[in-house]
All heavy atoms as an XYZ file, in Angstrom:
750
protein
N       0.831     -1.153      0.000
C       0.000      0.000      0.000
C       0.896      1.243      0.000
O       1.731      1.423      0.862
C      -0.870     -0.091      1.234
C      -1.802      0.968      1.373
C      -2.759      0.621      2.486
N      -3.685      1.695      2.587
C      -4.811      1.657      3.148
N      -5.197      0.551      3.711
N      -5.591      2.677      3.190
N       0.722      2.185     -0.938
C       1.532      3.387     -1.097
C       0.669      4.610     -0.837
O      -0.440      4.716     -1.358
C       2.106      3.474     -2.527
O       2.808      2.271     -2.795
C       3.009      4.640     -2.675
N       1.227      5.527     -0.062
C       0.517      6.767      0.242
C       1.275      7.903     -0.431
O       2.473      8.062     -0.262
C       0.447      7.018      1.763
C      -0.207      8.348      2.060
C      -0.265      5.874      2.449
N       0.585      8.697     -1.214
C       1.186      9.840     -1.888
C       0.577     11.111     -1.319
O      -0.648     11.247     -1.249
C       0.924      9.775     -3.404
O       1.411      8.540     -3.899
C       1.611     10.910     -4.106
N       1.466     12.017     -0.917
C       1.010     13.299     -0.369
C       1.386     14.383     -1.372
O       2.535     14.500     -1.770
C       1.670     13.587      1.000
C       1.236     14.935      1.533
C       1.354     12.471      1.973
N       0.435     15.146     -1.792
C       0.684     16.244     -2.717
C       0.363     17.552     -2.013
O      -0.667     17.657     -1.336
C      -0.170     16.107     -3.976
C       0.215     14.941     -4.824
C      -0.595     14.882     -6.108
O      -1.537     15.636     -6.308
N      -0.219     13.969     -6.976
N       1.272     18.515     -2.223
C       1.074     19.810     -1.589
C       1.729     20.874     -2.463
O       2.808     20.664     -3.001
C       1.727     19.819     -0.203
C       1.534     21.087      0.562
C       2.199     20.989      1.942
O       2.794     19.995      2.290
N       2.078     22.049      2.702
N       1.091     21.987     -2.581
C       1.657     23.100     -3.333
C       2.426     23.991     -2.366
O       1.928     24.342     -1.299
C       0.574     23.907     -4.018
C      -0.081     23.146     -5.135
C      -1.054     24.019     -5.838
N      -1.679     23.241     -6.887
C      -2.006     23.737     -8.060
N      -1.801     24.998     -8.321
N      -2.556     22.976     -8.959
N       3.649     24.357     -2.790
C       4.517     25.194     -1.963
C       5.025     26.344     -2.824
O       5.472     26.132     -3.951
C       5.714     24.377     -1.421
C       6.628     25.246     -0.591
C       5.233     23.194     -0.615
N       4.959     27.537     -2.290
C       5.472     28.708     -2.985
C       6.983     28.780     -2.778
O       7.470     28.770     -1.650
C       4.809     29.982     -2.449
C       5.254     31.292     -3.093
C       4.877     31.308     -4.574
C       4.603     32.450     -2.377
N       7.726     28.811     -3.869
C       9.187     28.857     -3.816
C       9.640     30.159     -4.466
O       9.190     30.513     -5.551
C       9.807     27.660     -4.558
C      11.308     27.744     -4.547
C       9.322     26.352     -3.943
N      10.543     30.856     -3.793
C      11.076     32.114     -4.323
C      12.561     31.925     -4.605
O      13.321     31.485     -3.744
C      10.886     33.238     -3.296
C      11.367     34.584     -3.781
C      11.109     35.672     -2.757
O      10.145     35.556     -1.983
O      11.904     36.630     -2.749
N      12.982     32.263     -5.821
C      14.378     32.166     -6.216
C      14.960     33.562     -6.301
O      14.327     34.476     -6.834
C      14.525     31.500     -7.599
C      14.226     30.038     -7.591
C      13.002     29.565     -8.006
C      15.191     29.140     -7.174
C      12.725     28.220     -8.008
C      14.922     27.785     -7.170
C      13.682     27.315     -7.591
N      16.163     33.704     -5.802
C      16.899     34.964     -5.952
C      18.219     34.637     -6.638
O      18.979     33.804     -6.154
C      17.177     35.601     -4.601
C      15.937     36.114     -3.952
C      16.257     36.886     -2.734
N      14.985     37.255     -2.096
C      14.881     38.225     -1.238
N      15.924     38.920     -0.896
N      13.713     38.510     -0.712
N      18.450     35.305     -7.728
C      19.674     35.077     -8.484
C      20.577     36.287     -8.284
O      20.194     37.419     -8.598
C      19.374     34.866     -9.982
C      18.470     33.649    -10.149
C      20.662     34.709    -10.769
C      17.981     33.449    -11.562
N      21.754     36.044     -7.769
C      22.727     37.105     -7.546
C      23.913     36.845     -8.478
O      24.564     35.813     -8.386
C      23.192     37.121     -6.094
N      24.137     37.776     -9.368
C      25.238     37.625    -10.309
C      26.540     38.040     -9.632
O      26.617     39.088     -8.996
C      24.999     38.478    -11.554
C      23.816     38.022    -12.353
C      22.609     38.691    -12.272
C      23.898     36.906    -13.160
C      21.518     38.264    -12.991
C      22.809     36.471    -13.888
C      21.613     37.159    -13.806
N      27.550     37.210     -9.784
C      28.855     37.501     -9.209
C      29.928     37.201    -10.236
O      29.748     36.371    -11.123
C      29.107     36.657     -7.962
C      28.211     37.013     -6.812
C      28.573     36.194     -5.580
O      29.348     35.255     -5.639
N      28.009     36.578     -4.457
N      31.052     37.885    -10.062
C      32.199     37.640    -10.930
C      33.276     36.932    -10.112
O      33.313     37.033     -8.879
C      32.775     38.958    -11.446
C      31.867     39.702    -12.384
C      32.482     41.019    -12.818
O      33.223     41.639    -12.080
N      32.156     41.446    -14.017
N      34.168     36.269    -10.811
C      35.303     35.669    -10.120
C      36.189     36.802     -9.588
O      36.122     37.936    -10.078
C      36.087     34.763    -11.065
S      36.975     35.629    -12.374
N      37.005     36.564     -8.578
C      37.811     37.638     -7.984
C      38.721     38.359     -8.982
O      38.890     39.570     -8.913
C      38.631     36.916     -6.912
C      37.826     35.721     -6.563
C      37.124     35.318     -7.827
N      39.307     37.625     -9.944
C      40.183     38.266    -10.928
C      39.404     39.207    -11.843
O      39.839     40.316    -12.123
C      40.919     37.218    -11.763
C      41.937     36.448    -10.943
O      42.428     37.013     -9.937
O      42.236     35.299    -11.307
N      38.239     38.775    -12.307
C      37.418     39.639    -13.171
C      36.898     40.831    -12.384
O      36.855     41.946    -12.902
C      36.245     38.852    -13.746
S      36.739     37.546    -14.875
N      36.522     40.610    -11.161
C      36.026     41.691    -10.322
C      37.099     42.752    -10.112
O      36.848     43.944    -10.199
C      35.555     41.144     -8.972
C      34.807     42.169     -8.173
O      34.298     43.137     -8.716
N      34.743     41.959     -6.880
N      38.328     42.326     -9.870
C      39.435     43.264     -9.663
C      39.748     44.033    -10.949
O      40.052     45.210    -10.924
C      40.667     42.515     -9.187
C      41.873     43.431     -9.006
C      42.981     42.730     -8.352
N      42.692     42.743     -6.923
C      43.502     42.306     -5.995
N      44.640     41.782     -6.327
N      43.183     42.357     -4.737
N      39.643     43.348    -12.084
C      39.959     43.988    -13.362
C      38.950     45.079    -13.716
O      39.310     46.112    -14.251
C      40.006     42.941    -14.467
C      40.404     43.497    -15.814
C      40.526     42.408    -16.857
O      40.720     41.241    -16.497
O      40.409     42.751    -18.048
N      37.673     44.840    -13.413
C      36.638     45.780    -13.820
C      36.194     46.732    -12.725
O      35.381     47.603    -12.956
C      35.430     45.017    -14.378
C      35.760     44.351    -15.678
C      35.930     42.976    -15.755
C      35.938     45.100    -16.833
C      36.257     42.367    -16.956
C      36.263     44.495    -18.029
C      36.421     43.132    -18.085
O      36.748     42.531    -19.269
N      36.706     46.573    -11.514
C      36.376     47.482    -10.431
C      37.415     48.585    -10.395
O      38.614     48.318    -10.401
C      36.356     46.745     -9.078
O      35.430     45.678     -9.168
C      35.948     47.664     -7.954
N      36.952     49.797    -10.343
C      37.864     50.932    -10.326
C      38.467     51.096     -8.931
O      37.832     50.810     -7.934
C      37.092     52.195    -10.728
C      37.990     53.238    -11.301
O      39.168     53.003    -11.524
N      37.435     54.403    -11.546
N      39.679     51.566     -8.858
C      40.359     51.893     -7.603
C      40.655     50.673     -6.732
O      40.528     50.701     -5.527
C      39.564     52.920     -6.790
C      39.066     54.119     -7.544
C      40.133     55.024     -7.999
N      40.697     55.763     -6.895
C      41.769     56.519     -6.988
N      42.364     56.655     -8.136
N      42.248     57.148     -5.952
N      41.062     49.578     -7.327
C      41.444     48.395     -6.573
C      42.952     48.243     -6.644
O      43.528     48.296     -7.713
C      40.821     47.127     -7.169
O      39.533     47.417     -7.666
C      40.686     46.057     -6.149
N      43.583     48.057     -5.515
C      45.041     47.984     -5.503
C      45.523     46.588     -5.886
O      44.877     45.586     -5.611
C      45.594     48.408     -4.159
C      45.189     47.556     -2.994
C      44.069     47.693     -2.235
C      45.891     46.444     -2.464
N      44.031     46.734     -1.262
C      45.144     45.948     -1.379
C      47.072     45.808     -2.792
C      45.551     44.863     -0.625
C      47.480     44.722     -2.036
C      46.724     44.274     -0.970
N      46.682     46.561     -6.544
C      47.308     45.309     -6.940
C      48.659     45.132     -6.270
O      49.216     44.044     -6.288
C      47.507     45.255     -8.456
C      46.232     45.062     -9.203
N      45.874     43.874     -9.763
C      45.202     45.902     -9.460
C      44.704     43.986    -10.351
N      44.275     45.214    -10.174
N      49.205     46.219     -5.713
C      50.522     46.144     -5.065
C      50.515     47.035     -3.831
O      49.891     48.091     -3.817
C      51.611     46.595     -6.031
N      51.201     46.578     -2.816
C      51.328     47.360     -1.589
C      52.814     47.469     -1.243
O      53.555     46.502     -1.369
C      50.535     46.725     -0.425
C      50.644     47.582      0.830
C      50.985     45.328     -0.137
C      49.749     47.143      1.961
N      53.217     48.678     -0.863
C      54.579     48.923     -0.411
C      54.483     49.360      1.040
O      53.810     50.336      1.360
C      55.277     50.010     -1.262
C      56.646     50.328     -0.693
C      55.384     49.564     -2.708
N      55.156     48.621      1.896
C      55.154     48.949      3.317
C      56.513     49.521      3.684
O      57.530     48.869      3.526
C      54.854     47.702      4.152
C      53.478     47.148      3.902
C      53.204     45.896      4.685
O      54.074     45.050      4.832
N      51.991     45.777      5.196
N      56.508     50.768      4.171
C      57.742     51.452      4.566
C      57.744     51.546      6.086
O      56.812     52.083      6.679
C      57.815     52.863      3.934
C      59.088     53.570      4.366
C      57.724     52.771      2.429
N      58.797     51.017      6.711
C      58.913     51.050      8.159
C      60.275     51.617      8.538
O      61.254     51.432      7.832
C      58.787     49.649      8.769
C      57.503     48.935      8.425
C      56.312     49.587      9.115
N      55.097     48.835      8.897
C      54.194     49.124      7.976
N      54.373     50.159      7.186
N      53.111     48.403      7.831
N      60.312     52.276      9.659
C      61.568     52.804     10.175
C      61.720     52.301     11.599
O      60.817     52.452     12.423
C      61.571     54.330     10.159
C      62.880     54.916     10.625
C      62.935     56.414     10.389
O      62.167     56.958      9.620
N      63.865     57.069     11.051
N      62.884     51.697     11.853
C      63.136     51.191     13.197
C      63.382     52.345     14.140
O      63.908     53.390     13.759
C      64.361     50.268     13.195
C      64.130     48.968     12.493
C      65.337     48.084     12.629
C      65.102     46.755     11.963
N      66.256     45.868     12.113
N      63.020     52.125     15.378
C      63.258     53.149     16.390
C      64.741     53.211     16.702
O      65.433     52.200     16.733
C      62.492     52.831     17.668
C      61.006     52.928     17.504
C      60.343     52.624     18.832
N      58.911     52.641     18.693
C      58.150     53.661     19.086
N      58.697     54.711     19.637
N      56.862     53.623     18.921
N      65.201     54.406     16.953
C      66.593     54.592     17.340
C      66.779     54.279     18.815
O      65.887     53.776     19.500
N      67.942     54.604     19.332
C      68.193     54.371     20.750
C      67.358     55.319     21.598
O      66.934     54.984     22.687
C      69.682     54.562     21.067
O      70.064     55.871     20.628
C      70.518     53.515     20.371
N      67.105     56.506     21.057
C      66.270     57.484     21.752
C      64.887     57.470     21.113
O      64.732     57.897     19.980
C      66.914     58.881     21.662
C      66.116     59.919     22.417
O      65.158     59.586     23.113
N      66.504     61.161     22.290
N      63.874     56.974     21.815
C      62.529     56.855     21.250
C      61.901     58.203     20.935
O      60.993     58.291     20.129
C      61.611     56.088     22.210
C      61.947     54.609     22.218
O      62.632     54.160     21.279
O      61.533     53.916     23.158
N      62.372     59.259     21.555
C      61.800     60.577     21.312
C      62.402     61.245     20.076
O      61.973     62.313     19.674
C      62.005     61.461     22.534
N      63.423     60.616     19.497
C      64.078     61.232     18.328
C      63.130     61.260     17.144
O      62.370     60.319     16.926
C      65.350     60.462     17.967
O      65.025     59.171     17.538
N      63.153     62.328     16.352
C      62.256     62.408     15.188
C      62.665     61.400     14.116
O      63.829     61.065     13.974
C      62.440     63.841     14.703
C      63.760     64.267     15.211
C      63.993     63.505     16.489
N      61.697     60.954     13.385
C      61.953     59.996     12.307
C      62.187     60.785     11.027
O      61.269     60.977     10.234
C      60.776     59.051     12.180
C      60.586     58.279     13.454
C      59.378     57.420     13.366
N      59.180     56.788     14.652
C      58.732     55.576     14.811
N      58.390     54.873     13.773
N      58.588     55.073     15.996
N      63.412     61.196     10.833
C      63.737     62.087      9.717
C      63.476     61.439      8.366
O      63.026     62.094      7.440
C      65.184     62.546      9.826
C      65.421     63.473     10.993
C      66.846     63.933     11.029
C      67.084     64.787     12.268
N      68.477     65.213     12.340
N      63.764     60.148      8.242
C      63.557     59.477      6.957
C      62.104     59.479      6.525
O      61.779     59.769      5.378
N      61.212     59.176      7.448
C      59.785     59.158      7.126
C      59.250     60.561      6.876
O      58.401     60.765      6.010
C      58.993     58.483      8.245
C      59.233     56.985      8.413
C      58.442     56.452      9.596
C      58.875     56.238      7.154
N      59.756     61.525      7.614
C      59.330     62.914      7.415
C      59.772     63.410      6.044
O      59.009     64.061      5.333
C      59.869     63.812      8.547
C      59.201     63.421      9.871
C      59.628     65.276      8.229
C      59.807     64.085     11.085
N      61.000     63.059      5.651
C      61.498     63.469      4.333
C      60.697     62.795      3.218
O      60.384     63.422      2.209
C      62.985     63.141      4.208
C      63.867     64.021      5.081
S      65.601     63.576      5.033
C      65.989     63.704      3.316
N      60.343     61.523      3.402
C      59.532     60.817      2.411
C      58.155     61.460      2.277
O      57.661     61.683      1.168
C      59.387     59.349      2.808
C      58.488     58.493      1.934
C      59.033     58.394      0.518
C      58.318     57.118      2.544
N      57.550     61.803      3.393
C      56.234     62.435      3.376
C      56.283     63.795      2.690
O      55.393     64.149      1.907
C      55.726     62.574      4.807
C      54.285     62.967      4.903
C      53.786     62.936      6.332
O      54.579     62.772      7.275
O      52.555     63.084      6.499
N      57.323     64.565      2.933
C      57.458     65.881      2.293
C      57.687     65.738      0.792
O      57.142     66.504      0.000
C      58.598     66.665      2.945
C      58.241     67.159      4.330
S      59.575     67.940      5.268
C      60.460     68.878      4.074
N      58.485     64.741      0.385
C      58.742     64.530     -1.046
C      57.454     64.127     -1.766
O      57.192     64.584     -2.885
C      59.814     63.464     -1.228
N      56.642     63.306     -1.128
C      55.371     62.917     -1.741
C      54.401     64.093     -1.818
O      53.640     64.217     -2.774
C      54.730     61.778     -0.960
C      55.384     60.414     -1.132
C      54.802     59.426     -0.148
C      55.219     59.922     -2.547
N      54.428     64.946     -0.818
C      53.533     66.104     -0.821
C      53.895     67.072     -1.948
O      53.013     67.714     -2.518
C      53.604     66.813      0.526
N      55.158     67.149     -2.305
C      55.610     68.088     -3.342
C      55.480     67.536     -4.754
O      55.347     68.299     -5.701
C      57.072     68.466     -3.089
C      57.263     69.320     -1.871
C      58.723     69.649     -1.668
C      58.937     70.441     -0.397
N      60.354     70.710     -0.165
N      55.509     66.206     -4.929
C      55.568     65.622     -6.259
C      54.217     65.011     -6.652
O      53.873     63.904     -6.242
C      56.664     64.554     -6.301
C      57.018     64.140     -7.707
O      56.211     64.291     -8.619
N      58.217     63.633     -7.877
N      53.461     65.713     -7.465
C      52.139     65.246     -7.899
C      52.242     64.059     -8.855
O      51.333     63.236     -8.915
C      51.370     66.380     -8.558
N      53.337     63.971     -9.617
C      53.505     62.872    -10.572
C      53.561     61.531     -9.847
O      52.973     60.540    -10.301
C      54.773     63.092    -11.397
C      55.046     61.989    -12.374
N      54.271     61.793    -13.495
C      55.981     61.002    -12.384
C      54.735     60.741    -14.169
N      55.767     60.251    -13.500
N      54.238     61.474     -8.745
C      54.332     60.237     -7.974
C      53.005     59.949     -7.273
O      52.541     58.816     -7.228
C      55.477     60.323     -6.941
C      56.822     60.410     -7.661
C      55.472     59.115     -6.007
C      57.996     60.649     -6.753
N      52.373     60.965     -6.742
C      51.122     60.795     -5.993
C      49.980     60.263     -6.841
O      49.080     59.604     -6.331
C      50.687     62.127     -5.373
C      51.319     62.431     -4.066
C      50.575     63.543     -3.342
N      49.976     64.548     -4.172
C      50.520     65.714     -4.483
N      51.704     66.025     -4.030
N      49.868     66.578     -5.242
N      49.990     60.508     -8.134
C      48.852     60.087     -8.954
C      48.749     58.571     -9.086
O      47.697     58.057     -9.417
C      48.899     60.747    -10.323
C      49.909     60.155    -11.249
C      49.799     60.778    -12.606
N      50.698     60.071    -13.507
C      51.014     60.476    -14.684
N      50.501     61.590    -15.143
N      51.826     59.791    -15.426
N      49.831     57.848     -8.832
C      49.804     56.385     -8.907
C      49.471     55.739     -7.562
O      49.208     54.549     -7.506
C      51.151     55.850     -9.400
C      51.479     56.287    -10.782
N      50.743     55.922    -11.882
C      52.459     57.088    -11.249
C      51.257     56.457    -12.966
N      52.297     57.177    -12.617
N      49.479     56.511     -6.494
C      49.161     55.976     -5.169
C      47.645     56.041     -4.977
O      47.051     57.113     -5.020
C      49.881     56.776     -4.066
C      51.393     56.678     -4.238
C      49.469     56.263     -2.692
C      52.171     57.559     -3.289
N      47.029     54.885     -4.783
C      45.586     54.849     -4.571
C      45.221     55.237     -3.153
O      44.243     55.939     -2.917
C      45.043     53.451     -4.858
C      45.170     52.971     -6.285
C      44.684     51.547     -6.397
C      44.364     53.868     -7.202
N      46.008     54.758     -2.208
C      45.710     55.033     -0.809
C      47.008     54.990     -0.011
O      47.918     54.228     -0.332
C      44.741     53.979     -0.277
C      44.234     54.264      1.106
C      43.121     53.330      1.514
N      43.686     52.024      1.822
C      43.047     50.871      1.637
N      41.841     50.874      1.141
N      43.610     49.730      1.936
N      47.084     55.799      1.020
C      48.238     55.791      1.902
C      47.726     55.713      3.331
O      46.875     56.501      3.736
C      49.067     57.064      1.717
C      50.315     57.079      2.561
S      51.289     58.546      2.299
C      50.787     59.490      3.711
N      48.222     54.747      4.077
C      47.818     54.599      5.467
C      49.036     54.807      6.363
O      50.119     54.297      6.070
C      47.252     53.211      5.739
C      45.880     52.987      5.198
C      45.355     51.612      5.567
O      46.099     50.656      5.702
N      44.048     51.521      5.727
N      48.830     55.524      7.423
C      49.884     55.709      8.407
C      49.787     54.578      9.418
O      48.708     54.273      9.925
C      49.720     57.060      9.124
O      49.682     58.089      8.136
C      50.861     57.323     10.067
N      50.902     53.950      9.687
C      50.955     52.885     10.691
C      51.845     53.344     11.834
O      52.382     54.456     11.811
C      51.505     51.579     10.084
O      52.824     51.815      9.618
C      50.631     51.096      8.947
N      52.024     52.495     12.805
C      52.787     52.877     13.998
C      54.236     53.230     13.670
O      54.773     54.193     14.185
C      52.729     51.726     14.992
C      53.407     52.036     16.292
C      53.206     50.929     17.279
N      53.994     51.196     18.470
C      54.300     50.296     19.348
N      53.884     49.058     19.190
N      55.004     50.610     20.395
N      54.873     52.454     12.809
C      56.288     52.673     12.498
C      56.544     53.093     11.063
O      57.667     52.985     10.591
C      57.088     51.398     12.795
C      57.070     51.046     14.251
O      57.081     51.922     15.106
N      57.017     49.762     14.548
N      55.511     53.544     10.332
C      55.744     53.926      8.953
C      54.472     54.139      8.171
O      53.473     54.617      8.701
N      54.526     53.757      6.884
C      53.422     53.980      5.961
C      53.150     52.723      5.152
O      54.043     51.916      4.909
C      53.752     55.106      4.967
C      54.002     56.435      5.593
C      55.288     56.932      5.712
C      52.950     57.204      6.053
C      55.511     58.165      6.278
C      53.167     58.437      6.627
C      54.455     58.921      6.745
N      51.915     52.586      4.684
C      51.531     51.586      3.689
C      51.023     52.338      2.474
O      50.131     53.175      2.586
C      50.413     50.673      4.211
C      50.877     49.744      5.310
O      52.097     49.559      5.457
O      50.009     49.196      6.011
N      51.607     52.053      1.308
C      51.204     52.683      0.058
C      50.554     51.633     -0.824
O      51.116     50.566     -1.050
C      52.417     53.272     -0.679
C      53.117     54.348      0.090
C      54.269     54.067      0.812
C      52.636     55.637      0.092
C      54.924     55.048      1.524
C      53.286     56.645      0.801
C      54.428     56.334      1.516
N      49.375     51.935     -1.347
C      48.640     51.010     -2.211
C      48.676     51.546     -3.639
O      48.353     52.709     -3.878
C      47.186     50.894     -1.732
C      47.069     50.302     -0.352
C      47.147     51.092      0.772
C      46.914     48.938     -0.196
C      47.058     50.537      2.034
C      46.805     48.371      1.060
C      46.889     49.190      2.172
O      46.798     48.633      3.422
N      49.084     50.670     -4.583
C      49.251     51.060     -5.984
C      48.328     50.251     -6.876
O      48.016     49.099     -6.577
C      50.691     50.847     -6.426
C      51.685     51.756     -5.749
C      52.287     51.378     -4.568
C      51.990     52.979     -6.293
C      53.185     52.214     -3.946
C      52.888     53.819     -5.684
C      53.489     53.434     -4.506
N      47.942     50.853     -8.006
C      47.082     50.198     -8.978
C      47.801     49.029     -9.661
O      47.181     48.009     -9.929
C      46.633     51.208    -10.028
C      45.658     50.643    -10.996
S      44.072     50.421    -10.239
C      43.093     51.455    -11.256
N      49.102     49.161     -9.927
C      49.826     48.085    -10.584
C      51.187     47.900     -9.929
O      51.713     48.801     -9.280
C      50.012     48.388    -12.079
O      50.888     49.470    -12.236
N      51.766     46.738    -10.132
C      53.073     46.426     -9.578
C      54.153     47.302    -10.205
O      55.117     47.679     -9.542
C      53.378     44.950     -9.806
C      54.644     44.403     -9.172
C      54.580     44.573     -7.653
C      54.816     42.937     -9.518
N      53.966     47.677    -11.461
C      54.949     48.513    -12.140
C      55.086     49.880    -11.477
O      56.178     50.424    -11.385
C      54.553     48.683    -13.610
C      55.566     49.438    -14.435
S      55.075     49.547    -16.155
C      53.888     50.851    -16.065
N      53.991     50.434    -10.985
C      54.037     51.752    -10.355
C      54.551     51.678     -8.926
O      54.964     52.693     -8.374
C      52.665     52.413    -10.380
C      52.235     52.760    -11.750
N      51.061     52.276    -12.287
C      52.785     53.527    -12.712
C      50.939     52.738    -13.525
N      51.965     53.496    -13.805
N      54.521     50.510     -8.339
C      55.008     50.363     -6.975
C      56.519     50.431     -6.979
O      57.151     50.919     -6.110
C      54.541     49.047     -6.381
């Protein structure tokens, strides 16, 4: 003896289109491909100014040609992180 149960059920489908990570990076604007991390070790005197990092920051502030390839710059505890669009510009 076989029992068959029939019932109507409302089903909702949601389709979300996604790209693979490589295609997404290629077609998304302002995505970094290279990062340069600049760090300066502390000297014997922790209160001493970090002249190298200060000089780098001043050179970047003056040179617009170099700045146009930097997507983002983050200040960290001991230096900077620079994000570039391509490895060639890094």
